[in-house]
C-alpha positions as CSV (number, residue, x, y, z in Angstrom):
1,M,173.4,23.4,72.4
2,K,174.5,24.2,76.0
3,I,172.6,22.8,78.9
4,S,173.4,23.8,82.5
5,Y,173.5,21.0,85.1
6,N,172.3,23.2,87.9
7,W,169.4,24.5,85.7
8,L,168.6,20.9,84.6
9,K,168.3,19.9,88.3
10,Q,165.5,22.4,88.7
11,F,163.4,20.1,86.5
12,V,164.8,16.7,87.5
13,N,166.4,16.7,90.9
14,S,168.5,13.5,90.8
15,N,171.6,12.8,92.7
16,W,173.5,11.7,89.6
17,T,176.9,13.3,88.9
18,P,177.3,15.4,85.8
19,E,179.4,12.7,84.3
20,Q,176.7,10.0,84.9
21,T,174.0,12.4,83.6
22,G,176.1,13.1,80.5
23,E,176.5,9.4,79.8
24,L,172.7,8.8,80.1
25,L,171.9,11.7,77.9
26,T,174.2,10.4,75.2
27,D,172.6,7.0,75.4
28,L,169.2,8.6,74.9
29,G,170.4,10.3,71.7
30,L,171.3,13.7,73.1
31,E,175.1,13.3,72.5
32,V,177.1,15.1,75.1
33,E,180.3,16.2,73.3
34,G,181.8,17.7,76.4
35,I,181.3,19.0,79.9
36,H,183.0,22.2,81.0
37,N,183.0,24.0,84.4
38,F,181.4,27.4,84.9
39,Q,182.0,29.8,87.7
40,S,179.9,33.0,87.9
41,V,183.1,34.7,89.1
42,K,186.3,33.5,87.6
43,G,188.3,31.7,90.3
44,G,185.3,31.6,92.6
45,L,186.8,34.3,94.8
46,E,188.8,31.6,96.5
47,D,191.0,32.8,99.4
48,I,189.5,36.3,99.3
49,V,188.5,37.3,102.8
50,V,186.8,40.3,104.5
51,G,189.3,42.5,106.3
52,E,189.0,45.6,108.5
53,V,191.3,48.5,107.9
54,L,192.7,49.3,111.3
55,T,195.1,52.1,110.3
56,C,195.7,54.1,107.1
57,I,198.7,56.5,106.8
58,Q,200.5,58.3,104.0
59,H,203.2,56.3,102.3
60,P,206.5,58.2,103.0
61,N,207.8,57.8,99.5
62,A,204.7,58.1,97.3
63,D,202.0,60.8,97.3
64,R,199.4,58.5,95.8
65,L,199.9,55.5,98.1
66,K,198.8,54.7,101.6
67,I,200.2,52.2,104.1
68,T,197.4,50.3,105.9
69,T,197.2,47.6,108.6
70,V,194.3,45.2,108.0
71,N,192.8,42.6,110.4
72,I,191.6,39.5,108.4
73,G,190.4,37.6,111.4
74,S,193.4,35.3,111.8
75,G,197.0,35.9,112.8
76,A,198.5,39.3,113.1
77,P,197.2,42.3,111.1
78,L,198.7,42.6,107.7
79,Q,200.5,45.6,106.3
80,I,199.2,46.3,102.8
81,V,200.2,49.2,100.6
82,C,197.2,50.5,98.7
83,G,196.8,53.1,96.0
84,A,193.1,53.5,96.1
85,P,192.0,57.1,96.8
86,N,189.0,56.0,98.9
87,V,190.8,53.7,101.4
88,A,190.3,54.7,105.0
89,A,190.6,53.3,108.5
90,G,187.4,51.6,109.8
91,Q,186.4,50.1,106.4
92,K,185.4,46.5,105.8
93,V,187.2,45.5,102.6
94,P,187.9,42.4,100.4
95,V,191.5,41.3,100.8
96,A,193.5,39.0,98.5
97,T,196.0,37.3,100.8
98,I,199.5,36.1,99.7
99,G,199.1,33.0,97.5
100,S,195.6,33.8,96.3
101,T,194.8,34.1,92.6
102,L,193.1,36.9,90.7
103,Y,192.2,37.1,87.0
104,T,192.6,39.8,84.4
105,D,189.7,40.8,82.1
106,E,191.1,38.4,79.5
107,G,191.0,35.5,82.1
108,E,194.7,35.3,82.7
109,A,195.7,34.3,86.2
110,W,198.1,36.1,88.5
111,T,199.1,35.3,92.0
112,I,199.4,37.7,95.0
113,K,203.0,37.7,96.4
114,K,204.7,39.4,99.2
115,G,206.6,42.4,98.0
116,K,207.9,45.9,98.5
117,I,206.2,48.9,97.0
118,R,208.4,52.0,97.1
119,G,210.4,50.5,100.0
120,E,207.5,49.4,102.2
121,E,206.4,45.8,102.6
122,S,203.0,44.7,101.4
123,H,201.4,41.4,102.4
124,G,198.4,41.2,100.2
125,M,196.0,43.4,98.2
126,I,192.8,45.4,99.0
127,C,190.7,44.9,95.9
128,A,188.5,46.9,93.7
129,E,185.3,45.2,92.2
130,D,186.9,44.8,88.7
131,E,189.9,43.0,90.2
132,L,187.6,40.5,91.7
133,G,185.4,40.1,88.7
134,L,182.4,41.5,90.4
135,G,182.0,44.6,88.2
136,T,183.8,47.1,86.0
137,S,184.5,49.9,88.5
138,H,188.2,50.7,89.2
139,E,187.6,54.1,90.8
140,G,188.6,52.7,94.2
141,I,188.5,49.7,96.5
142,L,185.2,47.9,97.1
143,V,183.9,49.0,100.5
144,L,181.7,46.3,102.1
145,P,178.9,46.8,104.7
146,D,180.0,47.5,108.3
147,D,178.1,44.6,109.8
148,I,180.0,41.8,107.9
149,T,182.2,39.7,110.1
150,V,186.0,40.0,109.6
151,G,187.4,36.8,108.1
152,T,184.2,35.9,106.2
153,L,184.9,34.5,102.8
154,V,183.9,37.0,100.2
155,A,182.5,34.1,98.0
156,E,179.8,33.7,100.6
157,L,178.6,37.3,100.2
158,Y,178.3,37.2,96.5
159,E,176.7,33.7,96.0
160,V,179.3,32.5,93.6
161,E,177.8,29.7,91.6
162,N,179.7,26.7,90.3
163,D,178.1,24.7,87.5
164,Q,178.9,22.1,84.9
165,V,177.7,22.8,81.3
166,F,176.9,20.0,78.8
167,E,177.7,20.7,75.2
168,I,175.1,18.7,73.3
169,G,175.4,17.9,69.6
170,L,171.7,18.2,68.9
171,T,170.4,16.6,65.7
172,P,167.9,18.6,63.6
173,N,165.1,16.1,64.3
174,R,165.2,16.8,68.0
175,A,163.4,20.1,68.2
176,D,161.6,18.8,71.3
177,A,164.9,18.8,73.2
178,M,166.0,22.4,72.4
179,S,165.6,23.6,76.0
180,H,166.4,22.6,79.5
181,F,162.8,21.4,80.0
182,G,163.0,19.2,76.8
183,T,166.3,17.8,77.9
184,A,164.9,17.1,81.4
185,R,162.0,15.1,79.9
186,D,164.4,12.8,78.2
187,L,166.5,12.5,81.3
188,R,163.5,11.6,83.4
189,A,162.5,8.9,80.9
190,G,166.0,7.5,81.0
191,L,166.0,7.4,84.8
192,L,162.6,5.7,84.8
193,Q,164.0,3.0,82.5
194,K,166.6,2.4,85.2
195,D,163.8,2.2,87.9
196,I,164.8,5.5,89.4
197,Q,161.6,7.3,90.3
198,V,162.0,11.1,89.9
199,E,159.5,13.9,89.4
200,L,159.5,16.2,86.4
201,I,159.1,19.6,88.0
202,T,157.4,22.3,85.9
203,P,157.3,26.0,86.9
204,S,153.8,27.0,88.1
205,V,152.0,29.8,86.4
206,S,148.9,29.7,88.7
207,A,149.8,33.1,90.1
208,F,149.2,34.8,86.7
209,R,146.4,37.2,86.9
210,V,145.2,40.5,85.2
211,D,145.8,43.3,87.7
212,N,143.9,45.9,85.6
213,R,143.0,46.7,82.0
214,T,144.6,50.1,81.5
215,L,146.7,49.2,78.5
216,K,145.0,47.3,75.7
217,I,146.9,46.4,72.6
218,D,144.7,45.1,69.8
219,V,146.1,42.2,67.7
220,E,145.3,41.4,64.1
221,V,146.8,38.4,62.3
222,E,146.3,38.8,58.6
223,D,148.1,35.6,57.5
224,K,147.1,32.8,59.8
225,E,149.0,30.2,57.6
226,L,152.3,31.9,58.5
227,A,151.2,32.6,62.1
228,P,148.9,29.8,63.3
229,R,149.0,31.0,66.9
230,Y,149.8,34.4,68.3
231,C,149.6,35.4,72.0
232,G,150.4,38.6,73.8
233,V,149.8,40.6,76.9
234,T,150.8,44.0,78.3
235,I,152.8,44.7,81.4
236,S,153.0,48.3,82.8
237,G,154.9,50.0,85.5
238,I,158.1,48.0,85.0
239,K,161.6,49.3,85.8
240,V,164.3,48.2,83.3
241,G,167.6,47.5,85.0
242,T,170.2,44.9,85.8
243,S,168.9,41.4,86.4
244,P,169.5,39.6,89.7
245,A,172.5,37.4,90.1
246,W,170.6,34.1,89.8
247,L,169.2,35.1,86.4
248,Q,172.6,36.4,85.1
249,N,174.3,33.3,86.2
250,R,171.9,31.0,84.4
251,L,172.5,32.9,81.1
252,K,176.2,33.3,81.6
253,A,176.6,29.6,82.2
254,I,175.2,28.8,78.7
255,G,177.3,31.5,77.0
256,L,174.8,34.4,76.9
257,T,175.6,38.0,77.9
258,P,173.0,39.5,80.2
259,K,171.4,42.7,78.7
260,N,168.7,43.9,81.1
261,N,166.0,42.3,83.2
262,I,163.3,42.3,80.5
263,V,165.5,40.9,77.6
264,D,167.1,38.5,80.1
265,V,163.8,37.0,81.0
266,T,162.8,36.4,77.4
267,N,166.1,34.7,76.8
268,Y,165.8,32.7,80.0
269,V,162.3,31.3,79.1
270,L,163.5,30.6,75.6
271,H,166.3,28.3,76.9
272,E,164.1,27.0,79.8
273,L,161.1,26.0,77.8
274,G,162.2,26.3,74.2
275,Q,159.6,29.0,73.4
276,P,161.0,32.2,71.9
277,L,159.4,35.5,73.1
278,H,159.8,39.1,72.2
279,A,159.2,42.3,74.2
280,F,158.1,45.5,72.5
281,D,158.1,48.9,74.1
282,A,154.4,49.5,74.3
283,N,154.8,53.3,74.0
284,K,156.3,52.8,70.6
285,I,153.4,50.8,69.2
286,E,151.5,53.3,67.0
287,G,147.7,53.0,67.2
288,N,148.0,50.6,70.1
289,K,147.7,47.8,67.6
290,V,149.8,44.9,66.5
291,V,149.4,43.6,63.0
292,V,151.0,40.3,61.8
293,K,151.4,40.5,58.1
294,T,153.7,40.5,55.1
295,L,154.8,43.8,53.4
296,P,155.6,44.8,49.8
297,K,158.9,43.7,48.4
298,G,161.7,46.3,48.9
299,T,160.2,47.8,52.1
300,K,163.0,49.2,54.2
301,F,163.5,47.9,57.8
302,K,166.3,48.6,60.2
303,T,167.0,45.8,62.6
304,L,168.4,45.9,66.1
305,D,172.0,45.6,64.7
306,G,171.6,48.9,63.0
307,I,171.5,47.4,59.5
308,E,168.8,48.6,57.1
309,R,167.4,45.6,55.2
310,E,165.1,45.2,52.2
311,L,162.2,43.0,53.0
312,H,160.9,40.2,50.8
313,E,157.2,40.0,50.1
314,E,157.1,36.6,51.9
315,D,158.8,37.9,55.1
316,L,156.3,37.7,57.9
317,M,156.5,41.0,59.9
318,I,155.1,42.2,63.2
319,C,153.9,45.7,62.6
320,D,151.9,48.5,64.2
321,T,149.5,50.7,62.3
322,T,152.2,52.7,60.6
323,K,155.5,50.7,60.6
324,P,157.2,47.3,60.8
325,M,158.6,46.5,64.2
326,C,160.1,43.0,63.9
327,I,160.9,40.2,61.4
328,A,158.6,37.6,63.0
329,G,160.6,34.9,64.8
330,V,163.9,36.1,63.5
331,F,165.0,39.6,64.7
332,G,163.6,42.7,66.3
333,G,163.6,46.2,65.0
334,E,165.8,49.1,66.1
335,N,162.9,51.4,66.9
336,S,160.6,49.2,69.0
337,G,162.8,47.4,71.4
338,V,163.1,47.8,75.2
339,T,165.5,50.5,76.5
340,E,166.3,51.8,79.9
341,H,163.4,54.3,79.4
342,T,160.8,51.7,78.8
343,T,158.0,51.5,81.4
344,S,155.4,49.4,79.6
345,I,155.8,46.4,77.2
346,F,153.8,44.2,74.9
347,L,155.0,40.7,75.4
348,E,154.7,38.3,72.4
349,S,154.7,34.5,72.4
350,A,153.8,32.8,69.1
351,Y,154.0,29.8,66.8
352,F,155.2,30.7,63.3
353,N,155.4,28.5,60.2
354,P,158.8,26.8,60.4
355,V,159.4,27.0,56.6
356,S,158.6,30.7,56.5
357,I,161.0,31.5,59.4
358,R,163.8,29.4,57.8
359,K,163.5,31.2,54.5
360,S,163.5,34.7,56.2
361,A,166.4,33.8,58.4
362,K,168.4,32.6,55.4
363,R,167.3,35.4,53.2
364,H,168.6,38.0,55.6
365,N,171.6,36.0,56.9
366,L,170.3,36.1,60.4
367,N,170.7,33.0,62.6
368,T,169.3,33.8,66.1
369,D,168.4,31.6,69.0
370,A,164.7,32.3,68.1
371,S,165.0,31.4,64.4
372,F,167.0,28.3,65.3
373,R,164.0,27.0,67.2
374,F,161.1,28.4,65.1
375,E,162.5,26.9,61.9
376,R,162.8,23.5,63.5
377,G,159.3,23.7,65.0
378,V,158.5,24.7,68.6
379,D,155.5,23.3,70.5
380,P,152.4,25.3,69.4
381,N,150.6,24.3,72.5
382,I,153.2,25.7,75.0
383,T,152.7,29.3,73.7
384,E,150.3,30.6,76.3
385,Y,152.1,28.8,79.2
386,A,155.5,30.3,78.2
387,L,153.9,33.7,78.0
388,K,152.5,33.5,81.5
389,R,155.8,32.1,82.8
390,A,157.7,35.0,81.3
391,A,155.2,37.6,82.5
392,L,155.5,36.3,86.1
393,L,159.3,36.4,85.9
394,I,159.2,40.0,84.6
395,Q,157.0,41.0,87.5
396,E,159.5,39.3,89.8
397,V,162.6,41.0,88.5
398,A,161.2,44.3,87.1
399,G,157.9,44.9,89.0
400,G,154.9,46.1,87.1
401,N,151.3,44.9,86.6
402,I,149.5,42.8,84.0
403,T,147.4,45.5,82.3
404,S,145.5,43.6,79.6
405,N,143.7,40.4,79.0
406,L,145.9,37.7,77.5
407,V,145.3,37.7,73.7
408,D,145.4,34.2,72.1
409,I,144.6,34.0,68.4
410,Y,144.5,30.3,67.6
411,P,141.8,29.7,65.1
412,K,142.7,26.1,64.3
413,K,144.2,24.0,67.1
414,I,147.2,22.0,66.1
415,E,146.6,18.6,67.7
416,D,149.4,16.7,69.4
417,F,150.9,14.0,67.2
418,Q,149.8,10.6,68.4
419,V,152.0,7.5,68.3
420,R,150.4,4.1,68.6
421,M,152.5,1.1,69.5
422,S,152.2,-2.4,70.9
423,F,154.2,-3.8,73.7
424,V,155.5,-7.4,73.5
425,K,156.6,-9.0,76.7
């Protein structure tokens, strides 16, 4: 399990170093097997500065090259040969100066050196976004806004994040620690043992409210033994797109690839609180109804990976009135997921029977972050809180309104396990 130090500090804001924190977590039973550095941009954009192109003329010996002079805010302007078709005088651009290091897509480092290109000296490089690790475009150089001061470090413009990530060898009995919040609880307890008073900071969901009731999705749970608790709510008017940098950085730090703002939020809350969630495209839910049930053996179901699977009669499924949409707690279906065209979602948060999830995951050879947690047992009494947390984050990063009452089917409350002990002085 990977735990981000920066993310952990959102819950327990201590001044301990990552190394000290790692030692304490190990002492508490969360064995830290290693700590590695993470940079949201490889190399951290070190020594990349904002320059202004003063002049841009045709290279005398190459039709596709230009000779530029660039002011970088210190010393004399630099002569830089540039092959980008969009370079022009007056632009603010990112400049890699001599001695700075860039990285290939494979992570290999290479250093900018003084050189000659077709007989003309070049003292640096004007960069495209893919050369800096800021995107994938290589159609031309990255042109920066006109109001940025020459000489500014480009790292300051893109909020490059540096983090340390703990690799924790989590034992199967520590389901309570399968999240940043769970790890933070242990960390706070360890600090208190050392008479260090710190607060356990939990995200507020007090802002959650129903904006209107224009999209109601009914929910029926047929097998309450396999799904003791099931919550859901609809969110309408969302815009699916790229997540903000802070959200992408949190996911990248722990080895996840950002997908889109909706999926990223569900992954974020899973790793933040330990509660898996799933978002369905509401417009693909036939009959505006979700039914939680098992299906006959041999029923065909195509999962998100494009594989058609045969269901077992004990697989718990999330269905609508005509079709299965998701193997509960394990993997979503190909025809009900969020796409760039999605405008409304039904957001699910549930507690499923751990044994059932473990069998389904093993049966279909699917080991997901969700099944990993469900089969070990998530907290059944965090379900509603996690749903509200995710809904608020989705509104923050994708807009939209809460368009239904929060459904919470929880016929028999699972009481917290009580431990009694005596203290001997």
